[in-house]
C-alpha positions as CSV (number, residue, x, y, z in Angstrom):
1,M,-10.9,1.9,-9.1
2,E,-12.6,-1.6,-7.9
3,T,-10.7,-4.1,-5.8
4,L,-12.0,-7.6,-4.6
5,N,-13.4,-8.0,-1.1
6,I,-11.9,-11.1,0.9
7,E,-14.5,-13.3,-0.1
8,D,-14.1,-12.6,-3.8
9,K,-10.0,-13.5,-3.3
10,A,-10.8,-16.3,-1.8
11,Y,-12.8,-17.7,-4.1
12,L,-10.1,-17.3,-6.8
13,L,-7.3,-18.9,-4.6
14,K,-9.3,-21.9,-3.6
15,N,-9.7,-21.9,-7.7
16,I,-5.8,-21.8,-7.9
17,R,-4.3,-25.2,-7.2
18,D,-0.7,-25.7,-5.2
19,I,2.4,-28.0,-6.9
20,K,4.5,-29.0,-4.1
21,D,8.2,-28.6,-6.0
22,F,7.3,-27.8,-9.3
23,P,9.6,-27.0,-11.6
24,K,12.1,-28.1,-8.6
25,P,12.2,-29.1,-4.9
26,G,11.1,-26.5,-2.5
27,I,8.8,-24.7,-4.9
28,I,5.1,-24.2,-4.8
29,F,4.1,-23.5,-8.0
30,K,0.7,-21.6,-8.6
31,D,-1.4,-23.3,-11.0
32,I,-3.8,-21.1,-12.7
33,T,-5.1,-23.8,-15.0
34,T,-7.4,-24.8,-12.9
35,L,-9.1,-21.0,-12.8
36,L,-9.2,-20.7,-16.7
37,N,-11.2,-23.8,-16.9
38,N,-13.7,-22.9,-14.4
39,K,-15.8,-21.6,-16.5
40,E,-17.3,-19.3,-13.4
41,A,-14.5,-18.7,-11.7
42,Y,-12.3,-17.4,-14.8
43,G,-15.5,-15.5,-15.7
44,F,-15.7,-13.9,-12.3
45,L,-11.9,-12.7,-13.0
46,M,-12.0,-11.4,-16.4
47,D,-15.7,-9.7,-15.4
48,H,-13.8,-7.6,-12.5
49,L,-10.8,-6.7,-14.4
50,E,-13.1,-5.5,-16.9
51,R,-15.3,-3.3,-14.3
52,R,-11.7,-2.1,-13.0
53,Y,-10.3,-1.2,-16.4
54,K,-13.0,-0.1,-18.5
55,E,-13.3,3.7,-17.5
56,I,-9.6,4.4,-17.2
57,D,-7.8,6.0,-20.5
58,I,-5.7,3.0,-22.0
59,D,-5.0,2.2,-25.5
60,F,-3.5,-0.8,-25.6
61,I,-3.5,-4.0,-23.4
62,A,0.3,-6.0,-23.1
63,G,0.6,-9.2,-21.7
64,I,4.0,-10.9,-20.7
65,D,4.7,-14.3,-22.7
66,S,3.1,-16.3,-22.3
67,R,0.4,-16.7,-19.4
68,G,-0.2,-13.0,-19.5
69,F,-1.6,-13.2,-22.8
70,I,-4.4,-15.7,-21.7
71,F,-5.5,-12.4,-19.2
72,G,-4.1,-10.0,-21.6
73,A,-6.0,-10.6,-25.0
74,A,-9.2,-11.5,-23.3
75,L,-9.1,-8.5,-21.3
76,A,-8.2,-6.0,-24.9
77,D,-11.1,-8.0,-26.6
78,R,-13.7,-7.1,-23.8
79,L,-12.2,-3.6,-23.5
80,H,-12.1,-2.9,-27.4
81,K,-8.7,-2.0,-26.8
82,G,-5.1,-3.3,-29.2
83,F,-3.3,-6.3,-27.6
84,V,0.7,-6.3,-27.7
85,P,2.3,-9.3,-26.8
86,I,5.7,-9.0,-25.1
87,R,7.7,-12.2,-25.9
88,K,11.2,-13.8,-25.0
89,A,14.2,-13.3,-27.4
90,G,13.7,-14.3,-30.5
91,K,10.0,-15.6,-30.4
92,L,8.8,-11.9,-32.8
93,P,8.9,-11.9,-36.3
94,Y,9.5,-8.2,-37.6
95,T,12.1,-5.8,-35.6
96,T,12.2,-5.6,-32.5
97,I,12.7,-3.4,-29.1
98,S,14.6,-5.3,-26.0
99,E,14.9,-5.5,-22.2
100,K,17.8,-7.4,-20.5
101,Y,16.7,-8.6,-16.5
102,A,18.5,-10.3,-14.3
103,L,17.8,-13.9,-13.1
104,E,19.2,-16.4,-10.4
105,Y,21.9,-17.4,-12.4
106,G,22.6,-15.1,-15.4
107,F,19.9,-12.7,-18.2
108,D,17.1,-12.6,-20.0
109,E,15.6,-10.5,-22.4
110,V,12.0,-9.8,-23.3
111,E,11.2,-7.9,-26.9
112,I,8.1,-6.1,-28.4
113,H,7.6,-5.4,-32.4
114,L,9.5,-1.8,-32.8
115,D,5.8,-0.6,-33.9
116,A,4.0,-2.1,-31.2
117,F,2.1,0.8,-30.0
118,A,1.1,2.9,-33.5
119,C,-1.7,4.7,-32.9
120,E,-2.9,8.6,-33.4
121,K,-1.5,9.3,-30.1
122,E,1.8,10.5,-29.1
123,K,2.3,8.3,-26.2
124,P,0.0,5.8,-25.8
125,R,-1.1,4.6,-22.4
126,V,-0.4,1.0,-21.9
127,L,-1.4,-1.6,-19.3
128,L,1.0,-4.7,-18.9
129,V,-1.1,-8.0,-17.8
130,D,0.7,-11.0,-16.4
131,D,-0.4,-13.8,-14.3
132,L,1.9,-13.6,-11.4
133,I,4.8,-11.8,-9.9
134,A,7.5,-13.1,-8.4
135,T,10.9,-11.2,-8.1
136,G,9.6,-9.2,-10.1
137,G,12.1,-9.5,-13.0
138,T,10.1,-9.5,-16.1
139,A,7.7,-7.3,-15.2
140,E,9.8,-4.9,-14.2
141,A,11.7,-5.5,-18.0
142,A,8.7,-5.6,-19.4
143,A,7.1,-1.8,-18.3
144,T,10.4,-0.4,-18.5
145,L,9.9,-2.0,-22.7
146,I,6.7,-0.5,-22.7
147,N,8.5,3.2,-21.9
148,K,11.4,2.8,-23.9
149,A,9.1,2.3,-26.8
150,G,7.3,5.8,-26.2
151,A,4.6,4.3,-24.8
152,E,3.3,4.9,-20.9
153,C,2.9,1.9,-18.9
154,V,-0.2,3.5,-16.8
155,E,-0.5,0.0,-14.5
156,A,0.9,-3.1,-14.3
157,C,-2.2,-5.7,-13.1
158,M,-0.8,-9.3,-12.2
159,L,-3.4,-11.9,-10.8
160,I,-0.9,-13.0,-7.8
161,N,1.9,-11.5,-6.0
162,L,4.0,-13.6,-3.9
163,A,4.4,-10.7,-1.6
164,F,6.7,-12.4,0.7
165,L,9.4,-12.7,-2.7
166,E,9.0,-8.5,-2.9
167,G,9.4,-8.4,-6.2
168,K,6.6,-5.7,-6.3
169,Q,8.4,-3.0,-5.4
170,K,10.8,-3.8,-7.9
171,I,8.2,-2.7,-10.6
172,E,6.8,0.3,-8.4
173,A,9.6,1.8,-9.3
174,I,8.5,2.3,-12.5
175,T,4.5,2.1,-12.6
176,P,1.6,1.2,-10.5
177,V,1.2,-2.6,-9.6
178,Y,-2.4,-3.6,-8.8
179,A,-2.8,-7.7,-8.0
180,V,-5.6,-9.5,-7.7
181,L,-4.4,-11.6,-5.1
182,D,-1.7,-11.4,-2.5
183,V,0.0,-14.3,-1.0
184,E,2.0,-14.8,1.4
């Protein structure tokens, strides 16, 4: 499957703004809004993802609340696949199934509709999409939830992997991970 070369990765990285001390001191936040509002850079990324996944047997694309919706829904449209939102608890209107995951202090939870992957296939194949892997808890819970719903999470595609936090390894215990950009 297609990956980007060093120059292409540098191009995307220069279109992502670093915000120091957000949301708290010591954190460098990767602000993707500067990538999204640059039509050339955003188009370049989406063209790459379309090429990478167009020949793969995928039935649905699931995006994690909320920035995963931006990339996941656009990719689902390009590939003519259904899009499934994975939301924070209490945000979906129909019957849901959920998966809890640990935070630094406490727990959080993600949900999908019980019938999110309804189709003619017994075990639909799902690509999970989000913007960033930090500690990996949310993506790990989302991949687990996809499998729990009777589908198969065939890969997790993340725009940015904060490699120094080692969250990618947590997700790889459940499904392969493609990180477009690794940040040390």
